[in-house]
C-alpha positions, 0 to 999 in steps of 0.5 A: 339683307332681307329679301322682299317676298312676292307670295302666291298663296294656295288654299281652300277652307276656313283654316287657310283663311286665317293663315292668309290673313296673318300673312297680309297683316304681317305686311307681306305682298300676296301677288295671287291666290289659288283656290278650288273651283266653285262647286254646287253644294246643298239641297239646292245645288247652289254654287258655293265659293271656297272660304279662301275665295270669299276672303280674297274677293273681300280683299281684292286679291288676284284670284285663280281657280284652275280646273287643272294645275297642269293646264298650260294657260294656268301655268302661264298666268301663274308665271306672269304673277312673278312670285318668288315664293309659294305658300300652301295651306290645306290645298291639294297635291301640286305638280312639280311645274307649280311647286318648283316655279318660284325662286325661293320654293314652295312651303306648306303648313301642315297641322301635325308634328311631322313626320307624324300624321302625314295626309288629309285629316291630321287634326281628326286622327290625332284626337281619334288616336288619343294623342295628348299633343299635336302641333303644326309644321312648315316644310318645303314641298317635294315630289311626295305628300307631306315629306319635304324638309321641315323648316319649323314646328310648334307644339300644343297640348290636346285637351282630354275632351277637346273636339276637332273643331276646337283643336282646329281653331287653336292650330290655326292660331299657332299656324299663323305664328308659324307661317309668319316666322317661316316667312321671316326666316326665308326672307332673311335667308336664315331658314334651316331645314331638317329632313323628315325621319321615316319609320314603322312607327309613323301614323297616317292621317287617312282621308275620312270616309263613311266607313272610318267615321262609323261608330263600332260599339264593341270597342272600349269607351275611350276609343269611341269617345275619341272617335266622336270628339275627333269627328266633331263637328265635321264630318261627325261620327255616326251609327244606326239606332234601331227600335221596334222595327224602325231605324235612324241614321244618327250623327253623334257630336258630343259624348262622355265616358261612364265607367261601370259594370253591367250585363247588357249587350254591347250597343244596348240603348239605355234611356230615361227622360233626360239621359241617353247612353249606350252600353259598351264593354267597359261601361257606357258612352253617354250621348250629350248631343246628336242629330236625327235625320231631318232634324237639327242638332240637339242635346240628348234631353231635347231629343228625349222630350219628343221620342222614347226608346224601348228596352230592346233599342240598340245602337249599331 
């Protein structure tokens, strides 16, 4: 006998919107949505709604935005929704009072093949580390981060030049399928779980910050290329361009590897009217698209229409 699911959905970014939409499309009842509090953003510091809030308002879903998930008033509101299952996608760590509340528990969709790449940025780190495959996993939440019993996973290949943005969209598509299948298993009581393995070979999806997004031009070309595509389009890999006493903080979005020998210092900028590349230990990293401060994103030829670099220019 299939149990009717009454779902509370928790999520914030665009990735979560696609999953929430698939839950509704499959005919399940979503009794409430929890998303991040509104925050000021951009130069004008205008209040910006999360992608999940925008979607929930459009669909007239009951919406909660608690400043704290431990707040007693919020917990009372959550209990009053009478959900029997919580579904979490790209949200934040939940207190036990939240994840243990519904009768059928709380499951999360994580954008990696757990137990690999637990943490905040699994899509980015899979590409940065040069993985050839990744996927999504659903699992029941427990006290720790991304460690609970797994319900199911789905695997996909990563293209050699695929960006984090492109992989994000494909993972959202298979994530929709994984969540709907997980709901079916839970509803019919056929969900079988597997305890996650632990070991020294596990890779972590650390939170991205300014330091781990900076390009080190002394690294091999493949590592640099993987960092650039693993951070494209957001938050983007960055470095300094320095020439004739000037320096620019530059974001780089797309690159290409060019193998070959040279006697240039690592980090040397090599440019022509249509091409921009950086000398590295095993050849060059060709820059295909980038953004200078105060400018829009552009191709290298577009940049070189308005700026030229000297033979002493470097990337650092």
